[in-house]
C-alpha positions in Angstrom: -20.0 35.6 2.3 -20.7 31.6 1.7 -23.8 30.1 2.0 -25.1 26.9 1.6 -28.8 25.4 1.7 -30.2 22.0 1.6 -29.3 18.5 2.5 -27.6 15.9 0.2 -29.4 12.4 0.0 -27.9 10.0 1.6 -26.2 7.6 -0.8 -26.2 4.5 1.4 -30.1 5.1 2.1 -30.9 5.3 -1.5 -29.1 1.9 -2.3 -30.9 0.0 0.8 -34.3 1.3 0.2 -36.6 -1.6 -1.1 -38.2 -1.0 -4.5 -41.6 -2.0 -3.3 -41.8 0.8 -0.7 -43.4 4.0 -2.5 -41.2 7.1 -2.4 -44.5 9.2 -1.5 -46.8 8.1 1.1 -49.6 11.2 2.1 -51.0 8.8 4.8 -47.4 8.6 6.7 -46.2 11.3 8.7 -43.8 13.8 6.7 -45.6 12.4 3.3 -42.9 9.8 2.3 -42.9 6.0 2.1 -41.6 4.2 4.9 -41.0 0.4 5.4 -41.5 -1.0 9.0 -38.8 -3.2 10.6 -41.4 -5.5 12.3 -43.0 -6.5 9.1 -40.0 -7.3 6.8 -36.7 -6.7 9.3 -35.8 -4.0 6.7 -35.2 -0.3 8.4 -33.7 1.5 5.4 -34.5 5.1 5.5 -36.2 6.8 2.6 -33.5 9.1 1.2 -35.9 11.8 0.1 -37.4 12.1 3.6 -34.2 14.0 5.1 -34.1 16.1 1.9 -37.5 17.6 1.9 -38.3 17.4 5.6 -34.9 19.0 6.7 -34.1 22.6 6.3 -30.5 23.3 6.6 -28.7 26.6 6.2 -25.0 27.3 6.6 -23.5 30.7 6.5 -19.8 32.1 7.0 -18.2 35.1 6.7 -14.3 35.2 6.0 -12.0 38.2 6.2 -8.3 38.5 5.5 -6.1 41.3 5.7 -2.6 41.1 4.2 0.3 43.5 4.5 3.9 43.8 3.6 6.7 46.2 3.1 10.5 46.1 2.5 13.6 48.3 2.8 16.6 48.3 0.5 19.5 48.6 3.2 22.1 48.5 0.6 23.2 47.0 -2.8 21.6 43.4 -2.9 20.4 43.6 0.8 16.5 43.8 1.5 14.6 43.5 4.6 11.0 42.6 4.2 7.9 42.1 6.7 4.8 40.5 5.6 1.7 39.4 7.5 -1.9 38.2 7.3 -4.6 38.5 9.8 -7.8 36.5 9.3 -11.0 36.3 11.2 -14.4 35.0 10.5 -17.6 33.5 12.0 -20.0 31.0 11.0 -23.7 29.9 11.6 -25.5 26.8 10.7 -29.3 25.6 11.4 -31.0 22.5 10.9 -34.7 22.2 11.3 -36.3 18.7 11.3 -39.9 18.7 10.4 -42.1 15.6 11.7 -41.5 12.5 9.8 -41.4 8.7 9.6 -38.9 6.9 7.7 -37.8 3.4 8.6 -35.4 3.7 11.8 -35.6 7.4 11.5 -38.7 9.0 13.3 -39.5 12.3 14.6 -43.1 12.8 16.1 -42.5 16.6 16.3 -40.1 19.4 15.0 -36.7 19.9 16.5 -33.9 22.2 15.8 -30.2 22.7 16.2 -28.0 25.7 15.8 -24.4 26.2 15.9 -22.3 29.4 16.1 -18.6 29.8 15.7 -16.0 32.6 15.6 -12.3 32.3 15.0 -9.3 34.7 14.4 -5.6 34.2 14.0 -2.5 35.7 12.3 0.9 35.1 11.0 3.9 37.4 10.6 7.3 36.9 8.7 10.3 39.0 8.8 13.4 38.2 7.1 16.6 39.8 5.4 17.6 38.5 2.0 20.8 39.2 -0.1 21.5 38.7 -3.7 24.8 39.5 -5.6 26.4 38.5 -8.6 30.3 38.7 -8.8 31.4 37.9 -12.4 30.6 34.0 -12.7 29.7 33.9 -9.3 25.6 34.2 -7.9 25.1 34.4 -4.3 22.0 34.5 -2.4 21.0 34.3 1.5 18.0 34.6 3.6 17.6 34.6 7.3 14.5 35.5 9.2 11.6 34.2 11.3 7.9 33.3 11.2 5.5 33.5 14.2 2.0 32.3 14.4 0.1 32.8 17.8 -2.4 30.5 18.7 -5.4 32.5 17.7 -8.8 31.7 19.1 -11.9 29.5 18.1 -15.3 29.6 19.9 -18.3 27.9 19.4 -21.7 26.8 21.1 -24.4 24.4 19.8 -28.0 24.7 21.0 -31.0 22.4 20.4 -34.7 22.8 21.0 -37.6 20.4 20.3 -41.4 19.8 21.1 -42.5 23.1 18.8 -45.9 23.8 18.7 -45.6 25.5 15.4 -43.3 25.2 12.2 -43.7 28.8 11.1 -40.8 30.4 12.9 -37.3 28.4 13.3 -36.1 29.6 16.5 -34.3 27.5 19.3 -36.1 29.8 21.9 -39.7 28.8 20.8 -39.1 25.2 21.7 -40.7 23.8 24.7 -37.4 22.1 25.4 -34.1 23.7 25.0 -30.7 23.1 25.9 -27.1 23.7 25.2 -25.7 20.6 23.6 -22.0 21.7 23.4 -19.8 24.5 23.5 -15.9 24.6 22.5 -13.2 27.2 23.7 -10.0 26.6 21.8 -6.7 28.4 21.2 -5.5 26.2 18.6 -1.7 25.7 18.0 1.1 28.4 18.1 4.2 28.2 15.9 7.5 30.0 16.2 10.3 29.5 13.6 13.8 30.7 12.9 15.3 30.0 9.3 18.1 30.3 7.1 19.1 29.8 3.5 22.2 30.3 1.4 22.5 29.7 -2.4 25.8 29.6 -4.7 26.1 29.1 -8.4 29.0 29.1 -10.6 29.0 29.8 -14.2 25.3 28.7 -14.0 26.6 25.1 -14.3 27.5 24.3 -10.5 24.7 24.9 -7.8 24.5 24.5 -4.4 21.8 25.5 -1.8 21.3 24.6 2.0 18.7 25.7 4.4 18.2 25.2 8.0 15.3 26.0 10.2 14.5 25.6 13.9 10.8 25.3 14.8 8.7 25.3 17.9 5.0 24.0 18.2 2.6 24.4 21.1 1.0 20.9 20.4 4.3 19.3 22.2 5.5 19.4 25.6 8.1 21.9 26.8 11.1 19.2 26.5 10.1 18.3 22.8 8.7 21.6 21.6 11.9 22.6 19.4 12.7 20.8 16.2 15.7 21.4 14.0 15.3 20.8 10.2 17.4 21.2 7.2 18.2 20.5 3.6 21.0 20.3 1.2 20.9 20.3 -2.6 23.6 20.2 -5.4 23.0 20.3 -9.2 25.6 20.2 -12.3 24.4 21.2 -15.7 26.6 19.1 -17.6 25.3 20.3 -21.0 26.8 23.7 -20.6 30.4 22.0 -20.1 32.7 22.5 -23.4 33.2 18.8 -23.9 29.7 18.9 -24.5 29.8 21.1 -27.7 30.1 18.2 -29.9 27.1 16.3 -28.3 24.8 17.8 -31.2 21.8 15.7 -30.2 22.0 16.4 -26.5 20.3 19.8 -25.7 20.0 19.5 -21.8 21.9 17.1 -19.4 21.6 18.1 -15.7 22.2 15.7 -12.6 20.6 16.7 -9.0 20.8 15.6 -5.8 19.3 16.6 -2.3 19.1 15.5 1.3 17.0 17.0 3.9 14.9 16.6 7.0 11.4 17.8 7.6 8.7 17.7 10.6 5.1 17.3 11.1 3.1 18.3 14.0 -0.3 17.8 12.5 -2.1 16.6 15.4 -4.7 18.1 17.9 -3.8 20.4 20.6 -3.6 19.7 24.4 -2.5 16.3 24.2 0.0 16.7 26.6 -2.8 16.9 29.3 -5.5 14.1 29.7 -9.1 15.0 28.3 -12.3 14.2 30.4 -15.7 12.8 29.1 -18.7 14.0 31.2 -21.2 11.5 31.6 -25.2 12.1 31.3 -28.2 10.3 33.0 -28.1 7.4 30.9 -24.4 6.1 31.4 -21.9 7.6 34.0 -24.1 8.1 37.1 -23.3 7.6 41.0 -25.6 7.3 44.1 -24.1 8.6 47.4 -25.6 7.3 50.6 -28.9 6.4 51.2 -30.2 9.1 48.5 -31.5 7.5 45.4 -30.7 10.5 43.3 -27.9 9.9 40.9 -25.3 12.3 40.2 -23.5 12.8 36.8 -19.9 11.4 36.9 -17.0 11.7 34.4 -14.0 9.3 33.1 -10.8 10.0 31.7 -11.2 9.8 27.9 -7.6 9.9 26.6 -4.3 9.9 28.7 -1.8 12.7 28.4 1.4 12.1 26.7 4.1 14.8 27.8 6.8 13.1 25.5 5.0 13.7 22.3 7.8 15.0 20.0 7.9 16.0 16.3 7.4 13.4 13.5 10.5 13.3 11.3 11.1 12.6 7.7 14.3 12.3 6.0 14.8 12.3 2.3 17.4 11.3 -0.3 17.1 12.2 -3.8 19.1 12.2 -7.1 18.0 12.8 -10.5 18.8 13.6 -14.1 17.3 15.9 -16.8 17.9 15.2 -20.2 16.7 17.0 -23.4 17.6 15.9 -26.9 16.6 17.0 -30.4 16.6 20.7 -29.4 14.5 19.9 -26.3 11.7 18.3 -28.7 12.2 15.2 -26.4 12.8 15.5 -22.7 13.5 12.8 -19.9 13.3 13.6 -16.1 14.2 10.8 -13.8 14.3 10.7 -10.0 15.2 8.3 -7.4 14.3 8.8 -3.9 14.7 7.0 -0.2 12.5 8.5 2.5 12.4 7.5 5.9 9.5 8.6 8.3 10.3 8.4 11.9 7.9 8.6 14.8 4.7 8.8 13.2 2.2 10.7 15.3 -0.7 8.3 15.9 -3.7 7.8 18.1 -3.5 4.4 20.0 -6.3 2.4 21.6 -5.6 1.6 25.2 -6.8 -1.9 26.7 -10.2 -2.2 28.4 -8.4 -3.2 31.4 -7.3 0.4 32.0 -11.1 1.3 33.2 -10.7 4.3 31.0 -12.8 5.5 28.1 -16.6 6.7 27.7 -19.2 4.0 27.5 -19.2 2.0 24.2 -15.6 3.4 23.1 -11.8 2.8 23.9 -9.5 5.3 25.8 -6.7 6.6 23.6 -3.6 8.0 23.9 -1.5 9.9 21.1 2.2 8.4 20.9 5.3 8.7 18.7 5.0 5.2 16.9 5.6 3.4 13.7 8.7 4.3 11.5 8.5 3.3 7.8 10.8 3.6 4.8 9.6 4.5 1.4 11.7 4.1 -1.7 11.0 4.6 -5.5 11.2 6.5 -8.7 9.4 9.3 -10.7 9.7 9.6 -14.5 8.6 12.1 -16.9 8.9 11.8 -20.7 7.5 14.8 -22.9 7.7 15.2 -26.5 6.5 18.3 -28.6 6.1 18.9 -32.4 4.9 21.6 -34.3 4.5 22.9 -38.0 2.8 26.0 -39.7 -0.6 24.8 -38.9 -0.3 21.7 -36.6 1.2 21.7 -33.1 1.1 18.8 -30.7 2.7 17.6 -27.4 2.5 14.5 -25.2 3.7 13.7 -21.8 4.1 10.4 -19.8 4.6 10.3 -16.0 4.7 7.5 -13.6 5.8 7.1 -10.1 6.8 3.6 -8.4 6.7 3.5 -4.6 7.2 0.5 -2.0 6.8 1.3 1.7 7.7 -0.7 4.8 7.3 -0.4 8.5 10.5 -0.3 10.4 9.8 0.1 13.9 6.6 0.4 16.0 7.4 2.4 19.1 4.1 0.9 20.8 4.2 -1.0 24.3 6.0 -4.3 23.6 6.1 -3.7 20.0 2.8 -4.7 19.6 1.2 -4.3 16.1 -1.2 -1.6 15.4 -4.7 -2.4 14.5 -7.2 -0.3 13.2 -10.2 0.0 10.7 -13.1 -1.8 12.2 -15.5 -0.2 9.7 -18.5 -2.3 10.7 -19.2 -3.3 14.1 -18.3 -7.0 14.9 -16.1 -7.6 11.8 -12.9 -6.9 13.3 -10.1 -4.6 12.5 -9.2 -4.3 8.8 -5.7 -3.0 8.8 -2.3 -4.0 10.8 0.7 -2.2 10.9 3.8 -4.4 11.8 7.4 -4.6 11.1 8.4 -5.7 7.8 5.2 -5.0 6.2 3.5 -2.0 4.3 2.0 0.5 6.4 -1.8 -0.4 7.3 -1.8 -3.7 5.3 -5.0 -5.4 5.2 -5.2 -8.4 7.7 -7.7 -10.9 8.2 -8.8 -14.3 7.1 -8.7 -16.2 3.9 -11.6 -17.7 2.2 -11.4 -21.3 1.5 -14.8 -22.4 0.6 -18.6 -22.9 1.7 -19.4 -26.0 3.9 -21.3 -28.4 1.7 -23.2 -30.5 4.3 -23.0 -31.7 8.0 -21.2 -34.8 7.0 -18.3 -32.3 5.9 -18.6 -30.6 9.4 -18.2 -33.8 11.1 -15.0 -34.5 9.1 -13.3 -31.3 10.0 -14.3 -31.8 13.5 -12.7 -34.9 13.7 -9.7 -33.6 12.0 -9.4 -30.9 14.6 -9.8 -33.0 17.3 -7.2 -35.2 16.2 -4.6 -32.4 15.2 -5.0 -30.6 18.5 -4.8 -34.0 20.7 -8.5 -33.9 21.9 -8.1 -30.3 22.9 -10.4 -28.6 20.4 -13.5 -30.3 19.2 -14.8 -28.0 16.6 -12.8 -27.1 13.4 -14.4 -23.5 13.4 -16.7 -22.5 16.5 -20.3 -22.6 15.5 -19.7 -23.8 12.1 -22.9 -24.8 10.1 -23.8 -26.2 6.4 -23.5 -23.1 4.2 -21.1 -21.0 6.2 -17.8 -19.7 5.3 -14.6 -21.8 6.1 -11.4 -20.1 6.4 -8.0 -21.4 5.4 -6.0 -22.8 8.2 -2.9 -20.5 7.6 -0.9 -21.9 10.8 -1.8 -25.6 9.8 -2.7 -26.5 13.4 -5.7 -28.2 12.0 -8.5 -25.7 13.2 -9.5 -22.4 12.8 -8.7 -19.5 15.2 -7.6 -15.8 15.4 -4.0 -17.0 14.4 -5.4 -18.0 10.9 -5.5 -14.1 10.1 -3.0 -13.2 7.7 -1.9 -10.2 5.2 -4.5 -10.0 2.5 -3.9 -6.7 0.6 -2.1 -3.3 0.6 -3.7 -0.2 0.4 -0.7 1.8 -1.1 -0.5 2.0 -4.8 2.8 0.6 -6.1 2.3 2.7 -9.4 0.9 6.0 -10.4 0.9 7.1 -13.9 -0.7 9.6 -16.2 -0.7 11.1 -19.7 -1.5 14.4 -21.4 -1.9 15.0 -25.1 -2.4 18.4 -26.5 -3.0 19.0 -30.3 -4.1 22.3 -32.3 -4.8 22.7 -35.9 -5.4 26.3 -37.2 -8.3 27.3 -34.9 -9.1 24.0 -33.3 -7.6 22.5 -30.3 -7.9 19.3 -28.5 -6.6 17.9 -25.1 -6.9 14.4 -23.8 -5.9 13.6 -20.0 -5.6 9.9 -18.6 -4.7 9.1 -14.9 -4.5 5.8 -13.1 -3.0 3.7 -10.5 -1.6 0.1 -10.1 -0.6 -2.4 -7.9 -3.2 -1.4 -5.2 -6.0 -3.1 -3.1 -9.4 -1.7 -2.0 -11.6 -3.0 0.9 -15.2 -2.9 -0.6 -17.0 -2.3 2.6 -20.3 -1.9 0.8 -20.6 -5.9 0.5 -21.3 -6.3 4.0 -24.9 -4.8 3.4 -25.0 -5.6 -0.6 -24.2 -9.2 -0.4 -23.7 -9.8 3.3 -27.3 -10.8 3.8 -27.4 -10.0 7.6 -30.7 -8.0 6.8 -33.0 -8.1 3.7 -31.6 -5.1 2.1 -31.3 -4.7 -1.5 -28.3 -7.2 -2.6 -26.3 -7.5 -5.9 -27.2 -10.6 -8.0 -24.5 -12.6 -6.6 -26.6 -13.7 -3.6 -28.7 -15.5 -6.0 -26.0 -18.3 -6.1 -26.0 -18.6 -2.4 -25.9 -21.8 -0.5 -29.5 -23.0 0.1 -29.2 -26.9 0.7 -27.3 -29.6 1.6 -25.0 -30.5 -1.5 -24.7 -27.2 -3.0 -21.3 -26.1 -4.2 -20.9 -22.4 -4.4 -18.9 -19.5 -3.0 -21.8 -17.5 -1.3 -22.9 -18.7 2.3 -26.6 -19.2 3.5 -28.6 -16.2 4.1 -29.5 -14.8 7.5 -27.0 -17.4 9.1 -24.1 -17.1 11.5 -23.7 -13.3 10.1 -20.9 -12.7 12.8 -18.6 -15.5 11.5 -19.4 -15.4 7.8 -19.1 -11.4 7.4 -15.6 -11.2 9.8 -13.0 -9.3 7.9 -11.5 -11.3 5.1 -10.0 -11.5 1.7 -13.9 -11.5 0.5 -14.1 -7.8 1.0 -10.5 -7.1 -0.7 -10.5 -6.4 -4.4 -8.2 -5.3 -7.2 -8.2 -1.5 -7.0 -6.0 -1.0 -10.4 -7.9 1.5 -12.7 -7.2 3.7 -15.7 -9.7 6.8 -16.0 -10.1 9.2 -18.8 -10.0 12.4 -16.5 -10.6 15.1 -19.4 -11.5 15.4 -23.0 -11.6 19.0 -24.5 -12.6 20.2 -28.0 -12.3 23.8 -28.9 -12.5 26.2 -31.6 -11.3 29.8 -31.6 -13.1 32.1 -33.9 -11.2 34.3 -36.1 -9.7 37.4 -35.1 -11.2 39.6 -37.8 -14.6 38.9 -36.3 -13.7 41.2 -33.3 -12.2 44.6 -32.8 -9.3 45.3 -30.1 -7.8 41.8 -30.6 -10.7 40.1 -29.0 -10.8 36.4 -29.2 -13.9 33.9 -28.8 -13.3 30.5 -27.8 -16.1 28.0 -27.9 -15.4 24.4 -26.4 -17.0 21.2 -25.0 -15.3 19.3 -22.1 -16.1 15.8 -20.9 -14.7 14.7 -17.3 -14.5 11.2 -16.0 -16.0 9.9 -19.1 -14.7 6.4 -18.7 -13.0 4.2 -16.1 -11.5 0.8 -17.0 -11.3 -1.3 -13.8 -11.9 -4.6 -12.3 -13.5 -3.1 -8.8 -16.9 -4.1 -8.5 -17.8 -0.7 -6.4 -18.9 2.2 -7.8 -15.5 4.1 -8.1 -12.2 2.8 -7.4 -10.6 6.1 -6.6 -10.6 5.6 -2.8 -8.7 7.5 -0.2 -10.3 6.8 3.6 -13.9 7.1 4.7 -12.6 10.0 6.9 -10.0 11.7 4.7 -9.7 14.5 6.8 -8.7 12.7 10.0 -5.0 12.2 9.5 -5.0 9.4 12.0 -7.7 7.4 10.1 -6.2 8.3 6.6 -2.7 6.9 7.6 -4.1 3.5 9.1 -7.7 3.1 7.5 -7.0 4.1 4.0 -8.5 2.6 0.8 -11.9 1.4 2.9 -14.7 2.1 0.6 -17.8 2.7 2.6 -20.7 4.0 0.1 -18.5 6.5 -1.2 -20.1 8.6 -3.9 -18.4 8.1 -7.3 -16.7 10.8 -9.1 -19.5 12.1 -11.4 -19.2 12.5 -15.1 -19.5 16.0 -16.1 -20.2 17.3 -19.5 -19.7 21.0 -20.1 -20.2 23.6 -23.0 -18.2 26.9 -22.5 -17.3 30.3 -24.0 -13.9 31.8 -23.6 -13.4 35.6 -24.1 -9.8 36.9 -24.2 -9.3 40.9 -24.5 
């Protein structure tokens, strides 16, 4: 049974709340300070209001049952069956007390409650054969895996206008309704697989596998996929001619090639989905009757041709150990090709589809890309009677490039409008890294009106009189973008590639040491060759609203003649805050992930060989970076959404920084 209670304070609210508003205000509904938008245009919420005026309880019960059995058929041949059945249910309810805080106002209590239940299973049966014939070692497996769709059901109810806060029950609300319900059978998979392995004299190794998988998320014509892998290895250090190589302890060459598949998309995409309107949007009036009837619209278009996303990978590597394996090197080079990526694309508004305020979508197989790089690990260990230590370094270099799109007309895929009105932040196009940052490049701040007149004259001359403004609506104190296409004025064609969210380098190191009863560990981790979108700058330096700002705005443009890199406050926000390299920052960092000091008390203090270790540990103690945000370790502002993770990576929207943790502990070994 898992149970969670309470509400986490909103990080964004905490940063935006003005310091001149008191945290507590007994005269304000709810008891917490609140600023009024009509007085200072600031509608930031008090972060404590949601914490203390909201009761939240979440409970979940999860049960799993596993079974297995095997039968020895004859020498070396075994049949095994194993399975897992899982079921569970959850309940969460939220009670909001009457309160007022900025744009968040509730004159009376309300409540929402959700119930859900789920169940599923997986069953696997296979035969395995293992036999050694002199210098020959042989193994084989053949079997299948079945995972039916299972079931998930949920219902959400809401209530409002309560006369008392004493009992939190939906039924006691003067207004109650069903806010939503879900019945979903999930996805089903069926797999058949086989694998063989052969080793000769423990020097030459061969293995191969093949599997045929079916997934219910695809249509009948593309439901099945065939995937395979083959690998070879040669342990050169076991050859007779290596006996004279005294310093080389291990030398092995490995190579492999294979194909894998991905079906990580929602179910039922081979059918269109419909969105039902409500009284505030999709309504129709028939005949002379003035009453409106609810309507519905298609929200996403079916794609019966969806198929498996495929990944092909080639790898070649070498393992080298010298000085009796005190010093070890592992090197791998790989080439990976991801074909027919499964993505959700936006449909043009001209289709007439989609719910109000949102684009209609369709899932397609689009965008193939190639990845290549290498991985290296170096380890060294040394020991004496009282002192032992080892150190390891690892690094990965990777570069990716889009090789095809698969969209209608091979149009680039644009995503990532993290703030309304700024435009998409990423573009995926052939010849560039996946989901590259795409926007304007900042040039300078307009000094005065005379400069605008000069720029407009230049645009008029360059365009042959067709363009009268260098940049539409430009005023003194506004940002000017670079004229990338050199046509003499600024338009959408001046957007260009301005960053890459995929790190080229990932690296780390671990150092362990022990002296008598003392032990020590240091762990480092970092990345390089990566860019981050600091989405928080929209609020902390954008000056579109009078929220708290960084000290950078103190050097903003204020009067004609000012030379600076910060625009005027509250002016042309739509133009000045369009997505540009102003948001993009260097995302490189080196982090001290862990430092641990320990001491193990002497064995003779305890009976029965018990050992007590005392230790202190420090996590995330230090981060070296040039990134101006709170934490450069960014994935995506919705990392659990596969589509957003692929195409909207590296966008920092008020992500909570990784906390520094200081821990003291006792470890008892018996």
